[in-house]
Each structure stands twice: as structure tokens, then as C-alpha cells.
C-alpha positions in Angstrom: 17.9 125.4 139.7 20.4 127.7 138.1 20.0 127.6 134.2 18.3 124.2 134.4 21.4 122.6 135.8 22.4 120.7 138.9 23.2 123.9 140.7 20.5 124.9 143.2 19.5 128.5 143.8 19.9 130.1 147.2 16.9 129.4 149.4 14.4 132.2 149.7 16.1 134.7 147.5 15.5 135.9 144.0 18.3 135.8 141.4 18.7 139.3 140.0 21.9 138.9 137.9 23.3 135.8 136.2 26.7 136.2 134.5 30.0 134.6 133.5 28.4 131.4 132.3 30.5 128.6 131.0 29.1 125.3 129.8 30.4 121.9 128.8 27.5 120.3 126.9 24.6 120.3 129.3 26.8 120.9 132.5 27.3 124.4 133.8 31.0 124.6 134.6 31.1 128.2 135.8 28.5 130.9 136.7 28.0 133.8 139.1 24.5 134.6 140.3 23.6 137.7 142.5 20.5 137.4 144.6 18.4 139.7 146.8 15.6 138.8 149.1 14.1 138.7 152.6 16.3 136.9 155.2 14.5 137.0 158.6 15.9 133.7 159.9 19.5 133.4 158.7 20.2 130.0 160.0 17.1 128.5 158.5 18.0 130.1 155.1 21.5 128.7 155.4 20.3 125.2 156.4 17.8 125.1 153.6 20.5 126.2 151.1 22.8 123.4 152.4 19.9 120.9 152.1 19.3 122.0 148.5 23.0 121.5 147.5 23.0 118.1 149.3 19.9 117.0 147.5 21.7 118.0 144.2 24.7 115.9 145.0 27.0 118.6 146.2 29.4 117.9 149.2 29.7 120.6 151.8 33.4 121.4 152.3 33.3 124.2 154.8 30.9 126.7 156.5 32.1 130.0 158.0 30.1 132.7 159.8 31.5 136.2 159.9 29.3 138.8 161.5 26.1 139.0 159.5 27.6 136.9 156.6 27.8 133.1 156.2 30.0 131.4 153.6 29.3 127.9 152.3 31.7 126.0 150.1 30.7 122.9 148.2 32.3 120.5 145.7 30.9 118.3 143.0 32.7 116.4 140.2 35.3 118.9 139.0 33.6 122.1 140.3 33.5 124.1 143.4 30.7 126.3 144.5 30.8 129.2 147.0 27.6 130.7 148.5 27.9 134.0 150.5 24.7 135.0 152.3 24.6 138.3 154.1 21.9 139.6 156.4 21.1 143.3 155.7 20.2 144.4 159.2 18.8 147.8 158.1 16.7 146.3 155.3 16.3 142.5 155.8 14.0 142.3 152.8 17.0 143.5 150.7 19.6 141.0 151.9 22.2 140.0 149.3 23.7 136.7 148.4 26.2 135.5 145.8 26.7 132.1 144.2 30.0 131.4 142.4 30.6 128.1 140.6 34.1 127.5 139.2 36.0 124.6 137.9 38.3 123.1 140.5 42.0 123.7 139.7 45.0 121.7 140.6 43.0 119.2 142.6 41.0 116.1 142.2 37.6 116.5 143.8 36.6 113.7 146.1 33.9 113.6 148.8 36.4 111.5 150.9 39.5 112.9 152.6 42.6 112.1 150.6 46.1 112.5 151.9 48.4 114.5 149.7 45.6 115.8 147.3 44.6 119.3 148.4 41.2 120.5 147.5 41.3 124.0 146.2 38.2 126.0 147.3 37.6 129.7 147.0 39.1 131.7 149.9 36.9 133.3 152.5 39.2 136.1 153.4 37.6 138.4 150.9 34.0 139.2 150.5 32.5 138.5 147.0 29.7 141.1 147.5 30.3 143.5 144.7 30.5 147.3 144.9 27.2 148.8 144.5 25.5 145.6 145.9 24.9 147.1 149.3 21.7 148.6 150.7 20.8 152.2 149.9 22.2 154.7 152.5 19.9 155.9 155.3 18.4 159.4 154.7 
């Protein structure tokens, strides 16, 4: 779990940077965690991450696959979580992932569909993999 909270880590990857932490008492309201690790079976890694979030009480809002990257969006209480897992085809043992948890804004989070109350989740049109968070160039 991230910072001993109800936020699971990405399955099979090691956290290397944790930043932008915001807490309300014991609850982590916002955090960004960068991961690296070996992804040899992307779908197994994605499913195991989904299972971890489900076990911790998070609801899956959406899942998108774009090329070698899978983006998962979850919601719980008044927070949203976005997990972006990318397979590094050149160096699979150095594959990156990013977990971002943020307070939900302008919406009431519910696990059931509700007419007229939009759920605001992070957009998936932009990659959250940071500059310098790519594999080293081939030589």
C-alpha cells in the first residue's frame, strides 16, 4: 500500500519516487508515485493491479489501451486514481508506471451510475509519463 493507506501499489513494480502528498488525517487525498519494473505479461500485470484496487474498495471507472500503454481510472470516496502502465519493449525490466491520486472535483463520487451528476476523472488524452522517465537510448 502507498504510504500505509488504502491506495494499492502497482502490481509487480517498485516505487522509485513518491511526491505531491496531501493528507486529511489518516487518509491520503493526493499523491503521485512513479514506478519501474519488469513487465513481461502486460495483461496479467494490469489485471493484478485492478484486483488490488478492487480489494481496497476502489471502483474501476474506465480502462483504455493505447499501443504499449494501459490506463486505468478508479474512484473511491471523494478521490480518483489514475494508473498508467507502459511496456518498455526495448528493456521490459525497466518498464514505467505512474499512479496519480487526486481529490474529485465538481462531482459526487458514486459507484452507481447517476443521471445528471458527472464523474470527473483524469483525461487520458495526455500521457503522464514524465520527461526523463523513458528508457535510456540505444547505443
